[in-house]
N, C-alpha and C positions, 0 to 999 in steps of 0.2 A: 652691202645687203645687211639688213638688220634681221638678228635672230630672236626668238623669244626663249626665255629660260625654260619654260615648261615644254616647249616643243624640242628644245635640245636634250633636256632630261629624259623625254619620252623616247627619243631616237637612241640615247645610250641604253635605256631599259629594253627596248625592242631588240637591239643587237645581242644584248646579253640573254635574253629569252630565247631568241633564235639559235644562239649556241647551245643553250640547254635542250632545246628541241631536237638538235641534231642527235643528242644522246638518248632521246626517248624510246628508240627502237634498238639500242646496242648498249652494252655495258659502259659505263664512265671509267674506261681502263685505258691506259697509255698504249698498251699493245694494240688495241683496235683503233686507236687514233693514228698511230704510225703507219698502220697497214693501209689506210684509206686516203689517198692523195686528194680526193675531192673533198673529204671531211676537213682535211688540213687546210687545204685553200679557203673553204667556206669559213672556217674558224679564224683564220688570218684575215680575211675580208671584213669580217664583223669587228675584229679588234682595231683594224684601222678605222672603221666607222666610229667606234667608241672614242678613239684617240682624236679624231677631227671634231666630234661633238664637244670633247672635253675642251678643246682648244677654242672652239667658238663659245662655250660656256665661260671660260676664263676671261675672255675679252668683255662679256657682259658683266660678269660678277668675279672680279679677281679674287675676292675673299671667299668664294664658295667653300662650304665645309665638306670637302671631298678628300678622304686620305690618299695622299699621293697624287693629287690631280696633275701636277707638272709631269710626273713620271709617266702618267697615262699618256699624255701628249708626247713624250719623248719615246714611248715604246711604238706609237704610231710612225714616227719618223724613222725608227730603227727598221721596223718591218718594210716600210716603203722603199727607204734609202739603202738599207743594208741588207735586201732581200737574200743575198748570198751567203749571210752569216747568220741567218735566224735558224734556231736549232728547234728540233721537235721538243726538246726538254723546257726551253724557255717558253714556248707556246704553251705547253701543257700545264706548266706551273701557273701561268697567268689564268688558265681555265679553272683549275681546280683550288687554287689559293687566293687568286686575287678578285675574280668575278663575283664570288659570293658576297663579299664585303662591299664591292661597289655596287651590286644590286640592292642591297639593304640600304645603304646611304642614299641612292637615287630615289629609292621608294619612299624614304623618310622625307626627303626634299619635296617630293610631289605631293605628300600628304600634309606637309606643314602648313603654317599659316602664311606661307609666300613672303615672308621677310629674310630671304636669302642673306 
């Protein structure tokens, strides 16, 4: 199956925005995250989508300018295959530390002159 760069970047951006939307009605706080199993699973699902989309993107444009692109794919694999060792702290760090930068980079790529 062939994937388009813009579609794949849009999938990543949509997953990030969905995670952000989860916190639209609750504080962006670790204790709220930990207390809500549905929220945790929804965040994990979107992180796996981001990782799978990044994997597809790297197949299309291996030199894509995304910070830690390979680590994003590795995180997807970790969540899927190492589900029993995924900690709340790791997932929370991704949400608050790594997703804002990824969102910024993806938006810049989508707005660029398309010379990935």
